[in-house]
N, C-alpha and C positions, 0 to 999 in steps of 0.2 A: 822679368818684372811680373809680380802677381796681379791678379785681376783687381784687387782693391787698390794697389799702387797705381795701376793704369787709370782707374776711375779718379783717384785723387789728383793725379797729374792732369787728367783731362779737365776736371772742374777748375783747377788752378789756372790752366790755360784759358778757359772760358771766362773766368773772372777778369783776367788781364785784358782780354779782347773786349769784353763788354764795357769796362771802365774806359779803356783807351779810345774806343770808337765813340762812345757817348760824349766824352769830353771833346773829342775832335769835332763833332758836329756843332757843338756849342761855339767852339773857337772859330770854326769856319764861318759862322754867321758874322762874327766880328771882322774876319779877314775880308769878307765881301765888301766892306766899307772902303777898302783900299785897292784890292785886286779883283779881277773878274774870276768867276768860278772855275771854268774849264781849264784855263791856263794854270792857275794856282794849284789845282788838284793834280793836273797832269805833270807839272814840273816837280812837285813834291814826290809823286810816284816814281818818276824817273830817278830821282836822287835815292829814294828808298830801294829801288831795284838795283841800283849800282852798289849800295851798301850790302844788300843781300848777296850779290854776286861776289863781292870781296869776302864775305863770310864763307860762302860756298867754296871758294878757292882755298881759303884758310883751312877748311875742314878736309881738303883733298877731293872735293867733288868735281866732277866734270861738268862744264857749262855747255857742252855740245848737245844740241837739240836734234835727236834722230828725225830723219825726214818723215818717217811713217807717223810721227806724233804731231806733225805740223797742224793738221786740221783740228785735232783734239785740243792742242794748246791754245789755238786761236779761239775756240769755243769757250774754253775755261776762262781765258783772259777777258772775253766779252761779258760773260755772266758774272764772274766773281769780282772783276775789277772795273771794267769800263762802265757797265750798267749800274753796279752797286754804288761806286764812288761818283761817277759822272751824273747819272740821273738824280741821285740823292742830293748832290751839291747844287745842281740847277734848281731843284725844288725849293731850296732855301731862299731863293730870290722872291718867292711868292707866298711862302708859308712860314709861320713861326716854327722855331725848333721843336717845340712840344708836339704840334700837330704833325710835323714831318716825321718825327721819331715814332709817333703812334702808328702811322701807316707803314713805315719801314719795318717795324718789328711785328708786323703781321706775317713775317716770313715763316714762323712755325706752321701756320695754317697751310700755306702753299707747299711747304716742304713735305708735310704729311700727305697732302693730296697727290703730289707728284711722285712720292716714293712708292705708292701703290702700283701704278702702271709701269714705272721704270725699273724698280728693283723688286717688286712683288711683296713689299712690306705692307700688309693689309692693316688698316687702322682698327683698333679695338672699339668697342661700344663707348668706353669712357673717353677715348680720343675723339670720337665723333661728337660726343656731347660737349667736350671742351672746345672743339673747333667752332661749334654752333654758338656757344656762349661767347667766345672771343669775337666772332663776327657781329653778334648782337651788341656787344659792348662797344666795339669800334663805331658802329652805326649810331648808337645813342650818343656817344661823346662828340662825334662830328655833327650830329643833328641838333645838338644843344647850343650851337653857336647862335649868338644874338642876331647876326646878319647873314643873309644868304651869300653863298660863295659866288664871286664873280668869275669871269672866264680865266683870269690869271691864276686865281686860287684853285680852280678846277684843274688847270694845267699842272700846278704844283702837286695836287693830289694824284693825278695820273702818273706823273714822274716818280713819286714816292712809291706808289703801288707797283709800277713797272720795275723799279729797282728791287723791291721786296720779292716779287715773283721770279725775276731772273736770277737773283742771288740764291733763292731757294732751289731753283733748277740746278744752278752750278754746285750748290752744296750736295745735292743728291748725286750728281754725276761725278763730282770730284772724289768721292769715296773709293772709286775703282782705282786700284793701285797701278802704277806704271813703273818701268825700269829706271826712270830718271831719278837721280838723287833728290831728297826732299827739299833742301834749301835752294838748290839750283832750279828746281821746278817752280818754286814759289817766286824766285827772282824773274824767271821768264814770264810768268803770269802777270806780275805787277808791271813789268816793263812793257809788255805787249799791250796791256790794258790801258796804260797811261800815255803811251806814245801818241795815239790818235787824239786823246784829250788835249795834249800839248799843241799838236798841229792845228786842231780846230780853234783852240784859244788864240794862237798867233794869227790865224787867218781872219777870224771874225770878231775877236774881242780886242785885239791890239793893246795889250797892257802897257802901262807906263811904269817903267822900272823905278823911276824916282818917286812914285807915289807910295812905295812900300816903306812904312816906318820901322823903327827898331822893334816895336812890339809885333808888328806884322811879320817881320823876319823871324822872330821867335816862334810865332805860330807855324810858319813854314817849316822850320827845323823840327818842331814837334810832329807836324803832319808827316814829314818824310821819314823820320827815324822811328816814331812810335806807331802812328796810325797805318802807314804804308809798308813798314818793314816788320817791326816787332809784332803788331797785332795780326798781320796775315800769317806769320809763323805760328803764333799761338792758336789762331783759329784753325788752321789746317792740322796742327798737332792735336787739338781737341777732337777733330773729326776722325782721326785715326784711332782714338781711344773710346769714344762714346757714340751711341746711336744718333742718327741724323736729327730726329725729332727732338731728342733731349738737348742736343747742341743748340738748335735754333731756339728752343723754349728757354733754356738757361741763359743764353746770351742776351735776353731781354732784361 
């Protein structure tokens, strides 16, 4: 595959990821009216991981996780899935979708800053100026609210920013290749990241299965197949073809 083809494929994957996740966060706000956040996100992720595992087997990939990769896989699952999906979903309890997405998609800022000490990718002067303008813009948009943030809203802001920072960290670290097959590696990340979300949801949220409507069930199906399976595949595919900062910026 030529360089131009790699870039076109990478941007196509980014477009799918951006649209799929943006729509997912909007639908998740509606799902919260029926089901609690951690359990619904975790259960959808487990279904998505199972779907990815079936695809991996269909492609002839091995699902065996080498013992030496256990620590790395847990770290990737925490940053790329548990924090990104869990923290971001919890934040929707206290923030509107627009404000939450505004903070979540500050991840290009954190990815650029983290890539310097981790991978030695030094930001250019133009990148530094862009980052500064981005921070100023976010500050102005949040500061223009008519009412001061209460404690709950501040918690939502902290969760959204935490999700963005940790996902940016995972994005930088995830670029390092491993010997694990691509789809199988993604299935492990999604499954390991969503299993604790499901357990926490069962322990503390105690969802009522009868509360889920047909529309809510449709959202769960979308979240499992598109947001947790397809979009993670396209996101990691984009990372293999495009620079980290470009992926994060374009995904906005």
